[in-house]
N, C-alpha and C positions, 0 to 999 in steps of 0.2 A: 503493499499499499503505500501511495506516496503523499507526504504529508505536505501540504501548504501553510499550515497556521501551527504555532506555537504556544503553549501556556508556560510564561515565564514567573517563576515566584521567589520572591527576593526577602529575607530576615535580615533587618537592618537595625544597628544600634538605634536606639529613642534618640539620642543624641545627632542623629544624622536625619531624622526625618524630613526635616524642611529641606534640606540640601537636595535630596532625594527626589521630593516630588518637584522641586524646581527643575531638576536634570530630566525628569521623566516629562514633565509638561512640555519641555521643548522637543525632547525625543518623540512622544506617544500621544500629541497632540490631537491628531485623527482618530484614534482607538480608545483613548483614554485607560484608566488603571482603576484599580481599587486597592485601599489601604484597611487594614485595620490593626487592632493590639493583639499580640502573642504572647505566650510564654513560652519560651525555649528551654529545653531540658537537653543537656549535654554531661557525659561523666566527666570531662576536661573542666577543671576549674579554673584556666588560664582567662584572665581577664574580669572576671567576677569579684564581686564585694562579699564581703565577710556575710553579709545578710542574705545575699543571693547562693552562696556556699551551701548555708545554713539551710535554706528553702528549698533547693534544687533547682532553682527558676531564675531565668533573665528576661526581664521585659525588652520586646522587640515590636517594631513595626514591620507587617509584612503587607508588600505589596504583589500585586498579580495583575497582568494584563495579556492580552492575545497580542500576538507580534507576527505578521506574516513571515514567510520564511526569507525573503529578500532582505529583512529588516532585521533579522535576529543577530549577525554578524555585527552589524553597527552598533545596535544596543548594546551588547556585551563588550565591545571597545568601547565605547564612551564611559560605561560604568566602571571599567578596569582605569581607564585613564583617571576619571576623577576620585575613584574611591579605593584605587590600591593601598593596601594594608590596613583598610578600616574595620575590618570583621565583615565585611557585609558577606552573605550567603546566597547564593541562587542554586534554582535547579531549573532545567526547562524539558516541558514534556511535550509530545506531540499532541495536538488536537485531533480527535477522531470525528467528532460534529460537535457543534453549538449552534444556536439559535435563539430566537427570542418566542415565547409562547403565550 
């Protein structure tokens, strides 16, 4: 099956929320994106405050957007250029189907 569209998910430190919003508004203005707070759970304690280590969770902001195949490389390159070393985690999944009901 040939995929023409992808779902890109970003888990972003809360401190970077506005910077990522600004970046995505420039890159994804045609398609839009969603954002919502999430708790990230990881066995590695790197970068966690003492309270986060005790609770076992770290607050993050999750962004999700549909990206056409031809825009994926540019989006990831821009995110790498602007947020290198920031702890931004991402994953990309092929979209089998989407629509509005």
